RODO-2510 file (C-alpha; in nm, 4 decimals, decimal comma):
residues 233
     n   res          X          Y          Z
     1     x    -0,0147    -0,0020     0,0070
     2     x     0,1207     0,3395    -0,1142
     3     x     0,1890     0,5705     0,1597
     4     x     0,1607     0,8891    -0,0573
     5     x    -0,1505     1,1017    -0,0068
     6     x    -0,4626     1,0527    -0,2495
     7     x    -0,3277     1,0887    -0,5959
     8     x    -0,4171     1,3298    -0,8432
     9     x    -0,5979     1,2205    -1,1861
    10     x    -0,5071     1,3597    -1,4947
    11     x    -0,7663     1,2084    -1,7179
    12     x    -1,0413     1,4889    -1,6679
    13     x    -0,7273     1,7414    -1,8038
    14     x    -0,6356     1,5850    -2,1107
    15     x    -1,0276     1,5630    -2,2081
    16     x    -1,0878     1,8645    -2,1277
    17     x    -0,8287     2,0502    -2,3046
    18     x    -0,8558     1,7901    -2,5614
    19     x    -0,4808     1,7091    -2,5811
    20     x    -0,3448     1,4732    -2,8048
    21     x    -0,2024     1,1481    -2,5943
    22     x     0,1117     0,9672    -2,7159
    23     x     0,3132     0,6862    -2,5872
    24     x     0,4012     0,3305    -2,7019
    25     x     0,1041     0,1173    -2,8122
    26     x     0,1122    -0,0749    -2,4573
    27     x     0,0721     0,2279    -2,2569
    28     x    -0,1756     0,3552    -2,5081
    29     x    -0,3958     0,0529    -2,4727
    30     x    -0,3717     0,0497    -2,0974
    31     x    -0,5019     0,4311    -2,0732
    32     x    -0,7615     0,3764    -2,3348
    33     x    -0,9113     0,0511    -2,1246
    34     x    -0,8638     0,1375    -1,7728
    35     x    -0,8102     0,5501    -1,6938
    36     x    -0,5725     0,5943    -1,3819
    37     x    -0,7334     0,5268    -1,0590
    38     x    -0,7358     0,6876    -0,7507
    39     x    -0,5101     0,3974    -0,6480
    40     x    -0,2176     0,4876    -0,8829
    41     x     0,0551     0,7492    -0,8355
    42     x     0,0459     1,0004    -1,1062
    43     x     0,3188     1,2714    -1,1581
    44     x     0,2233     1,6027    -1,3772
    45     x     0,5644     1,6964    -1,5388
    46     x     0,5764     2,0207    -1,7943
    47     x     0,8568     1,9899    -2,0509
    48     x     0,9277     2,3597    -2,1659
    49     x     1,1684     2,5507    -2,3542
    50     x     1,1834     2,7921    -2,6442
    51     x     1,1527     2,6455    -3,0096
    52     x     1,3640     2,3806    -3,1722
    53     x     1,5501     2,2807    -2,8635
    54     x     1,4187     1,9168    -2,8770
    55     x     1,1280     1,9303    -2,6094
    56     x     0,9064     1,6701    -2,8193
    57     x     1,2425     1,4658    -2,9311
    58     x     1,3109     1,4170    -2,5397
    59     x     0,9203     1,3274    -2,4810
    60     x     0,9392     1,0977    -2,7725
    61     x     1,2975     0,9260    -2,6214
    62     x     1,1331     0,9302    -2,2461
    63     x     0,8092     0,7687    -2,3555
    64     x     0,8608     0,5407    -2,6592
    65     x     1,2621     0,5485    -2,6605
    66     x     1,2596     0,6525    -3,0282
    67     x     1,4096     0,9447    -3,2346
    68     x     1,2714     1,0161    -3,5583
    69     x     1,4691     1,2367    -3,8186
    70     x     1,2085     1,3528    -4,0068
    71     x     1,0121     1,5068    -3,6899
    72     x     0,8662     1,8211    -3,7680
    73     x     0,7871     2,1105    -3,5425
    74     x     0,4773     2,1043    -3,3706
    75     x     0,2516     2,4007    -3,2403
    76     x     0,0419     2,1719    -3,0410
    77     x     0,0896     2,1069    -2,7078
    78     x     0,0789     1,7404    -2,6486
    79     x     0,0710     1,4666    -2,3613
    80     x     0,3332     1,1831    -2,3360
    81     x     0,2913     0,9097    -2,0788
    82     x     0,5399     0,6471    -1,9668
    83     x     0,5035     0,4334    -1,6466
    84     x     0,8243     0,3722    -1,4200
    85     x     0,8630     0,1513    -1,1560
    86     x     1,0458     0,2767    -0,9035
    87     x     1,0541     0,2230    -0,4855
    88     x     0,8292    -0,0656    -0,5662
    89     x     0,5922     0,1546    -0,7194
    90     x     0,4405     0,1956    -1,0555
    91     x     0,4470     0,5727    -1,1078
    92     x     0,2535     0,6776    -1,4324
    93     x     0,4245     1,0213    -1,5492
    94     x     0,2392     1,2521    -1,7912
    95     x     0,4870     1,4727    -1,9674
    96     x     0,3045     1,7822    -2,0924
    97     x     0,5119     1,8945    -2,4246
    98     x     0,4303     2,2666    -2,3751
    99     x     0,4450     2,4876    -2,7066
   100     x     0,4710     2,8633    -2,6837
   101     x     0,1116     3,0660    -2,7416
   102     x    -0,0917     2,7280    -2,8026
   103     x    -0,2908     2,7703    -2,5084
   104     x    -0,5737     3,0094    -2,4093
   105     x    -0,5667     3,1879    -2,0683
   106     x    -0,8179     2,8819    -1,9100
   107     x    -0,5959     2,5897    -2,0664
   108     x    -0,2861     2,7193    -1,9084
   109     x    -0,4707     2,7738    -1,5606
   110     x    -0,5305     2,3943    -1,5922
   111     x    -0,2076     2,3157    -1,7383
   112     x     0,0159     2,4838    -1,4701
   113     x    -0,1862     2,3920    -1,1774
   114     x    -0,0770     2,1045    -0,9239
   115     x     0,2792     2,0722    -1,1159
   116     x     0,5045     1,7797    -0,9886
   117     x     0,8150     1,8516    -1,1958
   118     x     0,9664     2,0362    -1,4783
   119     x     1,1820     1,9821    -1,7283
   120     x     1,3504     2,3012    -1,9123
   121     x     1,5403     2,2198    -2,2362
   122     x     1,7851     2,4647    -2,4134
   123     x     2,0410     2,3995    -2,6798
   124     x     2,3935     2,3959    -2,5972
   125     x     2,4990     2,5104    -2,9504
   126     x     2,2565     2,8391    -2,9046
   127     x     2,3250     3,0998    -2,6588
   128     x     1,9969     3,2261    -2,7180
   129     x     1,8385     2,9195    -2,6607
   130     x     1,9121     2,9079    -2,3182
   131     x     1,8407     3,2605    -2,2408
   132     x     1,5306     3,2343    -2,3710
   133     x     1,4434     2,8929    -2,1875
   134     x     1,5329     3,0542    -1,8558
   135     x     1,3131     3,3397    -1,9342
   136     x     0,9679     3,0560    -2,0203
   137     x     1,1318     2,8894    -1,6690
   138     x     1,1214     3,2063    -1,4967
   139     x     0,7633     3,3028    -1,6130
   140     x     0,6503     2,9199    -1,5457
   141     x     0,7593     2,9306    -1,2031
   142     x     0,5365     3,2392    -1,0788
   143     x     0,2407     3,0757    -1,2569
   144     x     0,2586     2,7338    -1,1041
   145     x     0,3871     2,9304    -0,7612
   146     x     0,7062     2,7153    -0,7781
   147     x     0,8710     2,6392    -0,4473
   148     x     1,1809     2,3929    -0,4218
   149     x     0,9454     2,1190    -0,3193
   150     x     0,8909     2,1009    -0,7238
   151     x     1,2088     1,9713    -0,8784
   152     x     1,3499     2,1304    -1,1679
   153     x     1,5987     2,0093    -1,4385
   154     x     1,7584     2,2443    -1,7341
   155     x     1,8633     2,0264    -1,9664
   156     x     2,1166     2,0878    -2,2236
   157     x     2,0068     1,9390    -2,5453
   158     x     2,2845     1,8283    -2,8344
   159     x     2,5706     1,7656    -2,6372
   160     x     2,7016     1,5404    -2,9500
   161     x     2,7767     1,8690    -3,0935
   162     x     3,0236     1,9793    -2,8120
   163     x     3,2421     2,1473    -3,1006
   164     x     2,9602     2,4270    -3,1362
   165     x     2,9401     2,4643    -2,7857
   166     x     2,8155     2,8114    -2,7156
   167     x     2,7567     2,7561    -2,3344
   168     x     2,9766     2,6967    -2,0318
   169     x     2,8422     2,4022    -1,8413
   170     x     3,0127     2,4388    -1,5294
   171     x     2,9150     2,8178    -1,5008
   172     x     2,5569     2,7653    -1,5856
   173     x     2,5475     2,4823    -1,3195
   174     x     2,6687     2,6472    -1,0151
   175     x     2,4544     2,9629    -1,1124
   176     x     2,1240     2,7218    -1,1649
   177     x     2,2096     2,5478    -0,7648
   178     x     2,1819     2,8605    -0,6323
   179     x     1,8489     2,9148    -0,7773
   180     x     1,7656     2,5691    -0,6468
   181     x     1,7817     2,3597    -0,9486
   182     x     2,0401     2,1647    -1,1566
   183     x     2,1515     2,1655    -1,5256
   184     x     2,2394     1,8220    -1,6691
   185     x     2,3233     1,7534    -2,0803
   186     x     2,1836     1,4998    -2,3025
   187     x     2,1889     1,3991    -2,6800
   188     x     1,7967     1,3078    -2,7402
   189     x     1,9152     1,1377    -3,0800
   190     x     2,1176     0,8891    -2,8911
   191     x     1,9652     0,5589    -2,7250
   192     x     2,1453     0,5708    -2,4000
   193     x     2,0409     0,6078    -2,0388
   194     x     2,1456     0,9548    -1,9813
   195     x     1,7926     1,0991    -2,0353
   196     x     1,5890     0,8154    -1,8765
   197     x     1,8356     0,8244    -1,5867
   198     x     1,7440     1,1950    -1,5264
   199     x     1,3476     1,1331    -1,5477
   200     x     1,4283     0,9009    -1,2828
   201     x     1,6005     1,1264    -1,0896
   202     x     1,3563     1,3798    -1,1201
   203     x     1,0839     1,1080    -1,0147
   204     x     1,2922     1,0069    -0,6886
   205     x     1,2728     1,3682    -0,5828
   206     x     0,9045     1,4073    -0,6485
   207     x     0,8414     1,0464    -0,4529
   208     x     1,0422     1,1677    -0,1252
   209     x     0,8838     1,4886    -0,1531
   210     x     0,5588     1,3002    -0,0852
   211     x     0,6580     1,0568     0,1721
   212     x     0,6528     1,1105     0,5470
   213     x     1,0040     1,1506     0,7246
   214     x     0,9431     0,7744     0,8887
   215     x     0,8747     0,6195     0,5497
   216     x     1,1936     0,8321     0,4057
   217     x     1,4309     0,6178     0,6309
   218     x     1,2975     0,3020     0,4855
   219     x     1,4192     0,3945     0,1238
   220     x     1,7830     0,5804     0,2912
   221     x     1,9895     0,3202     0,0659
   222     x     1,7918     0,4114    -0,2790
   223     x     1,7920     0,7569    -0,1737
   224     x     2,1692     0,7788    -0,2139
   225     x     2,1561     0,6704    -0,5483
   226     x     1,9790     0,9695    -0,6568
   227     x     2,1944     1,2094    -0,4461
   228     x     1,8902     1,2770    -0,2338
   229     x     1,9642     1,3852     0,1066
   230     x     1,6681     1,2412     0,3395
   231     x     1,7469     1,4798     0,6273
   232     x     1,7226     1,7782     0,4564
   233     x     1,4407     2,0129     0,5859
***
């Protein structure tokens, strides 16, 4: 039995907004035939960033573990679904691939409500993409009343193009930590564990934020794997 509080359900959200749901065939079949119940753990994660930084490619990699060279930019906000098993729990992730100016005010209010985590992407070869993504992130933090209980990762995509690097990783990461989040670098076109491990780390932080202090002790060793300090208030 999960020790987490009653879980939020996002079926009504995706239906209300008529958002396209994308995942692997098995996941889609399960969602179609068995909507999430109150007993399931469901996390709502925003994937944000300026245009052409790889938001959709990141969501495709996480949800279906694919990369499409012919993927065309979309102006539509979509929802990608992926189930992870961590800490003996099946955790269903709803990754909202947010497209700028694709939502009206009411839709934005629904999207930014009850956020569990945020992924902000930029392109390491385009300095302006970092600046613009950080502006978007700061705006979103205000809209969702961000506090440090909502974990954030900024991801520098296209790290296979390091010879074209326009952003100093170490410098930006130090500044990001001062603001309460971390920067990592990934390559969405490559099938490796990097992006998946980042999502697991994000989910682990969300999970621990929801546990009672006594329950956290049970997973002390697991917490160390994700560099989570369970004694931190």
